[in-house]
C-alpha positions in Angstrom: -17.6 26.6 6.0 -18.5 24.3 3.1 -17.8 20.6 3.1 -14.9 20.7 0.6 -13.1 23.3 2.6 -13.6 21.3 5.9 -12.1 18.3 4.0 -9.1 20.2 2.9 -8.6 21.7 6.3 -8.8 18.2 7.9 -5.9 17.1 5.7 -3.8 20.3 5.7 -4.5 21.9 9.0 -5.1 18.8 11.2 -3.3 15.8 9.8 -0.4 17.5 8.2 1.1 18.4 11.6 0.1 15.0 13.0 1.8 13.1 10.3 5.0 15.3 10.4 5.6 14.0 13.9 5.9 10.5 12.3 8.2 11.8 9.4 5.5 11.9 6.8 5.3 14.7 4.1 2.2 15.7 2.2 2.0 15.4 -1.6 -1.5 16.2 -2.8 -3.8 14.2 -0.5 -1.3 11.5 0.3 1.2 11.4 3.2 4.4 9.7 2.3 7.4 8.5 4.5 10.7 7.0 3.1 12.8 4.8 5.3 15.6 2.4 4.1 14.6 3.3 0.4 11.1 1.9 0.9 8.0 4.1 1.0 4.9 4.2 3.2 1.8 5.9 2.0 -1.5 7.0 3.7 -3.7 8.3 1.0 -7.0 10.1 1.6 -9.6 9.1 -1.1 -12.7 11.0 -1.9 -15.6 9.0 -3.1 -17.2 9.8 -6.6 -20.5 10.0 -4.7 -19.3 13.3 -3.0 -21.2 16.3 -3.8 -20.9 20.1 -3.3 -22.5 19.8 0.2 -21.1 16.4 1.2 -17.6 15.0 1.1 -17.5 11.1 1.4 -13.9 9.7 2.0 -11.9 6.8 3.0 -8.1 6.2 3.8 -5.8 3.9 1.9 -2.6 2.5 3.5 0.2 1.2 1.3 4.0 0.2 1.0 6.4 0.3 -1.9 9.4 -1.8 -1.9 12.5 -0.2 -3.5 14.0 -3.5 -4.3 11.0 -4.3 -6.5 11.1 -0.8 -8.1 14.6 -1.6 -9.0 14.1 -5.2 -10.2 11.2 -4.3 -12.5 12.9 -1.1 -13.6 9.9 1.1 -12.7 10.0 4.8 -12.9 8.2 6.2 -9.9 8.7 9.9 -9.5 6.0 10.6 -7.2 4.7 7.4 -5.3 1.0 6.8 -5.4 -1.2 4.2 -3.7 -1.5 2.5 -7.1 2.2 1.9 -7.0 2.2 0.1 -3.7 3.2 -3.4 -3.4 1.1 -3.8 -0.3 -2.0 -1.7 0.2 -5.2 -1.9 2.3 -8.2 0.1 3.1 -8.0 1.3 6.7 -11.3 -0.4 7.5 -9.9 -3.8 6.8 -7.1 -3.1 9.4 -9.9 -2.4 12.2 -11.5 -5.1 14.3 -14.7 -4.9 12.3 -12.7 -5.8 9.1 -15.1 -3.9 6.9 -14.7 -1.1 4.4 -15.0 2.2 6.3 -16.0 5.7 4.9 -16.4 9.0 6.6 -18.9 11.7 5.7 -18.3 15.6 6.0 -21.3 17.8 5.7 -22.2 21.3 7.2 -23.0 19.8 10.6 -19.8 17.8 10.9 -17.6 18.7 13.8 -14.0 18.5 12.4 -12.4 18.4 15.8 -14.3 15.2 16.7 -13.9 13.7 13.3 -10.1 14.3 13.5 -9.9 12.6 17.0 -11.8 9.6 15.7 -9.6 9.0 12.6 -6.3 9.8 14.6 -7.1 7.1 17.0 -7.5 4.6 14.0 -4.3 5.8 12.4 -2.2 5.7 15.7 -3.5 2.3 16.8 -3.6 0.4 13.3 -2.5 2.3 10.2 0.9 3.6 11.2 1.9 0.3 12.8 1.0 -1.6 9.7 3.1 0.7 7.5 6.1 0.2 9.9 5.7 -3.6 9.8 5.2 -4.0 6.0 8.0 -1.4 5.2 10.5 -4.3 6.0 11.0 -6.6 3.0 11.4 -9.6 5.0 7.8 -9.0 6.4 6.5 -8.7 2.9 8.2 -12.0 1.9 6.7 -13.7 5.0 3.2 -12.2 4.2 3.3 -13.4 0.6 4.6 -16.8 1.5 1.5 -17.2 3.6 -0.6 -16.7 0.5 -1.9 -13.4 1.5 -1.5 -10.4 -0.8 -3.7 -7.2 0.1 -4.0 -5.1 -3.0 -2.5 -7.6 -5.4 -3.7 -10.4 -7.5 -2.3 -13.9 -6.7 -0.1 -13.7 -9.9 1.2 -10.3 -8.8 1.9 -11.8 -5.3 4.0 -14.6 -7.0 5.9 -12.2 -9.3 6.8 -9.8 -6.6 7.6 -12.6 -4.1 10.0 -14.3 -6.5 11.7 -11.0 -7.5 12.1 -9.9 -3.9 13.4 -13.3 -2.8 15.9 -13.0 -5.8 16.9 -9.5 -5.2 17.5 -9.9 -1.3 19.7 -12.9 -1.9 19.4 -14.1 1.7 17.1 -17.1 1.2 17.7 -20.7 0.3 17.7 -21.2 -3.3 15.1 -24.0 -2.8 12.7 -21.4 -1.9 12.9 -19.5 -5.1 12.7 -22.8 -7.1 9.4 -23.5 -5.2 8.0 -20.1 -5.8 8.9 -20.5 -9.6 7.2 -23.9 -9.7 4.1 -22.1 -8.2 4.3 -19.4 -10.7 4.4 -21.9 -13.6 1.4 -23.8 -12.3 -0.5 -20.6 -11.8 0.1 -19.3 -15.4 -0.7 -22.6 -17.3 -3.2 -21.7 -20.0 -3.6 -18.2 -18.8 -3.1 -15.0 -21.0 -0.1 -13.9 -18.8 1.8 -17.3 -19.4 4.4 -15.7 -21.8 5.1 -12.8 -19.4 5.7 -15.2 -16.5 8.2 -17.2 -18.7 10.1 -13.9 -19.5 10.1 -13.2 -15.8 11.3 -16.8 -14.8 14.1 -16.7 -17.4 15.3 -13.3 -15.8 15.2 -14.8 -12.5 17.3 -17.8 -13.6 19.8 -15.8 -15.6 20.4 -12.8 -13.3 23.4 -13.3 -10.9 
């Protein structure tokens, strides 16, 4: 069996039944779950360095907030890892906190590879998705200054929109975030875009 076929079998024959038990469905090479209108994604990404006889791949984890989709009027028909408001490579969820890639070649034992990756998914990835699929947890994460998969300005834009959309936080918090947004955008190319965003925040009921 060639390496590409082994890789496809790993996803469709091994992981598809595994993820089904957790409520995920498969679209392309991405497993997707939807809970409370939010999406959780586990995406298998092949490296450009892959060749006919070697497949190199990693796994991306992500979450999409439906409130942010609605607030920014985004049209997401088929969720992808690029759409995620929180995303992380699986290696940075592990104790080593380093990017992690796997390789499949003619000598790879797919059963052993599946068991190794399944342990990481069970112990780290699925719990990270379950945690970050709650908008309150995204707010708390972004308030801490952390924003995996986003720039800092994207963090502030999403944070302000989510706090506004949820409507359960003290108005002083939104004012503080807006102040931080202003400071972060001074003399930057995205200054006008931030101004439009802030006006929307202030004018929307």
